[in-house]
C-alpha positions in Angstrom: -15.3 -24.5 1.3 -16.0 -22.4 -1.9 -16.9 -24.3 -5.1 -16.0 -23.1 -8.6 -19.4 -21.7 -9.3 -19.8 -19.8 -6.2 -16.5 -18.1 -6.8 -17.1 -17.2 -10.4 -20.4 -15.8 -9.3 -18.9 -14.0 -6.7 -16.3 -12.4 -8.9 -18.6 -11.7 -11.8 -17.0 -14.3 -14.2 -17.9 -17.1 -16.3 -16.6 -20.4 -15.6 -15.9 -23.9 -17.4 -15.8 -27.3 -15.8 -18.1 -28.6 -13.1 -19.8 -26.1 -10.7 -19.3 -28.0 -7.6 -15.6 -28.3 -8.1 -14.0 -27.4 -4.5 -11.7 -24.1 -4.4 -9.2 -24.1 -1.7 -7.1 -21.1 -2.4 -4.9 -19.3 -4.6 -1.3 -20.5 -5.9 1.3 -19.1 -8.1 2.1 -20.8 -11.3 5.4 -19.0 -11.6 6.9 -21.0 -8.7 6.4 -24.2 -10.5 8.9 -25.9 -13.0 7.9 -26.5 -16.4 7.4 -30.3 -15.6 5.5 -29.8 -12.6 1.8 -30.5 -12.3 -0.7 -27.9 -10.8 -2.5 -28.7 -7.8 -6.4 -29.6 -8.0 -8.6 -27.2 -6.1 -6.4 -24.2 -6.3 -6.6 -21.2 -8.7 -3.7 -20.2 -10.8 -3.4 -17.2 -13.0 -2.4 -17.5 -16.8 -3.2 -14.6 -19.1 -0.6 -15.0 -21.8 0.4 -17.7 -24.2 4.0 -17.2 -23.0 3.2 -18.2 -19.7 1.2 -21.4 -20.7 4.3 -22.2 -22.9 6.1 -22.1 -19.6 3.9 -24.4 -18.0 2.4 -26.8 -20.3 0.9 -29.2 -17.5 -1.5 -26.3 -16.9 -4.0 -27.9 -19.0 -4.2 -31.0 -17.1 -5.0 -29.7 -13.4 -5.8 -26.9 -11.2 -8.4 -23.9 -11.8 -7.2 -21.3 -14.3 -8.0 -17.7 -14.0 -7.5 -16.8 -17.7 -9.0 -14.9 -20.9 -11.7 -16.0 -23.4 -8.9 -16.8 -25.9 -7.0 -19.3 -23.6 -9.8 -20.7 -21.9 -10.6 -23.5 -24.3 -7.1 -25.1 -23.3 -8.3 -25.6 -19.7 -10.6 -28.2 -18.5 -11.3 -25.8 -15.2 -11.2 -22.2 -15.7 -12.3 -18.9 -14.3 -13.0 -16.7 -17.3 -12.5 -12.9 -17.5 -13.6 -10.6 -20.3 -11.0 -9.6 -22.6 -8.7 -6.8 -21.1 -10.1 -7.4 -17.5 -7.8 -10.3 -16.5 -5.8 -8.2 -14.2 -9.1 -6.6 -12.3 -10.4 -10.1 -11.9 -7.1 -11.2 -10.3 -7.3 -8.3 -7.7 -10.7 -9.4 -7.0 -9.5 -12.9 -6.4 -6.7 -11.9 -4.5 -8.8 -9.8 -2.3 -11.2 -12.2 -1.5 -8.2 -14.5 0.0 -6.6 -11.8 1.6 -5.9 -12.8 5.5 -5.5 -9.4 6.9 -6.4 -8.8 10.4 -9.7 -7.1 11.2 -9.9 -4.9 14.4 -12.8 -4.0 16.3 -13.6 -0.2 16.5 -12.5 1.5 19.5 -9.4 2.5 21.8 -7.8 -0.6 23.2 -6.7 -1.0 26.4 -2.8 0.1 26.7 -3.4 2.5 23.9 -2.4 6.1 25.1 -4.9 8.9 23.8 -4.6 12.6 24.8 -7.9 14.1 26.3 -7.6 16.8 23.9 -7.2 14.5 20.7 -10.4 13.4 18.4 -10.6 9.6 17.6 -13.6 8.6 15.7 -15.6 6.2 17.4 -15.4 4.0 14.1 -11.5 4.1 14.3 -9.6 1.3 15.9 -6.5 2.4 17.9 -4.6 -0.8 19.1 -2.6 -1.3 22.4 0.6 0.8 22.5 -0.4 3.3 20.1 0.0 6.8 21.1 -2.2 9.8 20.2 -1.1 13.0 21.5 -2.4 16.6 22.1 -4.9 17.8 19.5 -4.5 15.0 17.1 -7.4 14.0 15.2 -8.0 10.2 13.8 -10.6 9.7 11.3 -13.5 7.3 10.7 -12.5 3.5 10.2 -8.8 4.6 10.5 -6.6 1.8 12.2 -3.4 2.5 14.3 -1.5 -0.6 14.8 0.6 -1.1 18.0 3.5 1.3 18.5 2.1 3.9 16.1 2.6 7.6 17.5 0.5 10.5 16.3 2.2 13.5 17.3 0.4 16.8 18.4 -2.1 18.5 16.1 -1.6 15.7 13.3 -4.5 14.6 11.4 -5.2 11.0 10.1 -8.0 10.8 7.4 -10.8 8.1 7.1 -9.9 4.5 6.4 -6.2 5.2 6.5 -4.0 2.3 8.3 -0.9 3.1 10.1 1.3 -0.1 10.4 3.4 -0.7 13.6 5.8 1.8 15.0 4.8 4.5 12.4 5.3 8.0 13.5 3.2 11.1 12.1 4.9 14.2 13.1 3.2 17.1 14.6 0.9 19.2 12.4 1.1 16.8 9.5 -2.0 15.8 7.4 -2.5 12.2 6.0 -5.5 11.9 3.8 -8.2 9.3 3.2 -7.3 5.5 2.5 -3.8 5.9 2.9 -1.3 3.2 3.9 1.8 3.8 5.8 3.6 0.6 6.5 5.9 -0.5 9.5 8.6 1.8 10.8 8.0 4.8 8.5 8.4 8.4 9.6 6.3 11.2 8.0 7.3 14.8 9.3 10.8 14.1 10.6 12.9 17.2 10.6 14.2 18.3 7.3 18.0 18.2 6.8 18.7 21.9 6.7 22.0 23.5 8.1 24.0 26.7 7.4 27.8 27.0 7.6 29.5 30.3 8.0 32.5 31.7 9.8 33.4 28.6 11.3 30.0 27.8 12.7 27.3 25.3 11.9 23.8 26.3 12.6 20.5 24.3 12.2 17.9 25.8 9.9 14.4 25.5 11.7 11.9 23.5 9.8 8.8 24.8 10.4 6.8 23.4 7.7 4.8 19.9 7.7 3.8 17.3 5.3 0.6 16.9 3.4 0.0 13.2 2.3 -3.1 13.2 -0.1 -5.9 10.7 -0.6 -5.1 7.0 -1.5 -1.2 7.2 -1.0 0.9 4.1 0.0 4.0 4.7 1.9 6.2 1.4 2.3 8.0 0.2 5.3 11.0 2.1 6.6 10.5 5.2 4.6 11.0 8.7 5.6 9.2 12.0 4.4 10.7 15.3 6.1 8.9 18.2 6.8 9.0 21.3 4.7 11.3 24.2 5.9 8.7 27.0 5.7 5.6 25.4 4.1 4.5 21.7 3.1 6.4 18.6 1.7 3.5 17.1 -0.4 2.6 13.7 -1.7 -0.1 13.8 -4.3 -3.1 11.5 -4.7 -2.6 7.8 -5.6 1.1 8.1 -5.5 2.8 4.9 -4.1 6.3 4.6 -2.6 8.0 1.3 -2.2 9.8 0.3 1.0 13.0 2.3 2.0 12.3 5.4 0.1 13.4 8.9 1.3 11.5 12.0 0.5 13.3 15.2 1.4 12.1 18.4 2.7 10.0 20.8 0.3 9.5 18.0 -2.3 6.3 18.1 -4.4 5.7 14.8 -5.4 2.6 15.0 -8.1 -0.4 12.3 -8.6 -0.2 8.7 -9.5 3.8 8.5 -9.3 5.7 5.4 -8.4 8.8 5.4 -6.4 10.5 2.1 -6.4 12.6 1.0 -3.1 15.9 2.5 -1.8 15.5 5.7 -3.8 15.8 9.0 -2.6 14.2 12.4 -3.8 16.4 15.5 -2.8 15.1 18.5 -1.0 13.1 20.7 -3.2 12.5 18.4 -5.9 9.2 18.6 -8.2 8.2 15.3 -9.6 5.4 15.7 -12.1 2.1 13.6 -12.3 2.4 10.0 -13.7 6.3 9.7 -13.1 8.0 6.5 -12.5 11.3 6.5 -10.5 13.0 3.0 -10.3 14.8 1.3 -7.6 18.0 2.7 -6.2 17.7 6.1 -7.9 18.9 9.4 -6.2 17.3 12.5 -7.5 19.3 15.5 -6.8 18.0 18.3 -4.9 16.3 21.4 -6.5 15.5 19.7 -10.0 
C-alpha cells in the first residue's frame, strides 16, 4: 500500500493532509452524482472550479489532485504547480497502469523465419509470426497473432497488439503503438476501367510510420502505389481510421475515430480531423 506522502514524493508533488494517509488507487470524479461523496483512500482529479462546483462534496473525502489555487478547499490533496496538473495526472495514471509486462525472447509457439532478425531484448509472444527477412528492434513487443510480413521492420520499443499485420517492406518507427486488428501496408485501392475491362493497378510502394505514432484498433493504412504512404512523427490515429494509398500525414496530427483520408491527400503538421470525417482524395 502507498501513502499520501510516498505518492507525492514519487510524483514530485507537494501534499496536504497526513503523510501516512493510505492511497489505494485512482477514481473518476465525473462518474459521481453531485450528491455523492468521494471514497476515502482514492485520488480524484479536479483542476477547475467548474468541476468542483459540480461535485461540492469533494471537499469532504478523498484525495484530490489539483492546483495550488484550489488546494486550500480540500483536506487531503496532491498539489501540482500551476500549469502542470495534466502532466501530474499523466504520471499518476502511469503509476497505476496495469498493462502486462512480457519477458524478452521468442515464446514457444511463435514462428520466426531463420532469416528474420529479432533483437534479443524484444518479446515475441506465442502465435506471432515474423516472416522472411523481417526485423524486430530492441524492446519491441509482439502480442499473439501479430504477423510481420517479409522484409518489414519494427522499431525499438514499439508495441504491436493482437492480430496486427505489418505488410511486406513496410517500416514502423520507434516507440509506436499499433492496436489490435489493424493492418499497415494492405494493398492500395487502385483500378483502371477501359474498353469494358477492369484492371488492378499494382501497388508497389510501402508504408512508413515515423517514431512515436499511435494507430488505434481496426485501422487500415494502405501502401503507396509507387512510393510510400507516410505517417509523420507523434501523429495519433483513433480506432477505425482508414488512410488511403499515397497519403502524406504530417507530424503531430490527430485523426478521430471512423474517419477516412482519401488516397494521395496531404495533411499538414498539427492538423486535427474530427470523428466521422471523410477527406476526399487528392486534396
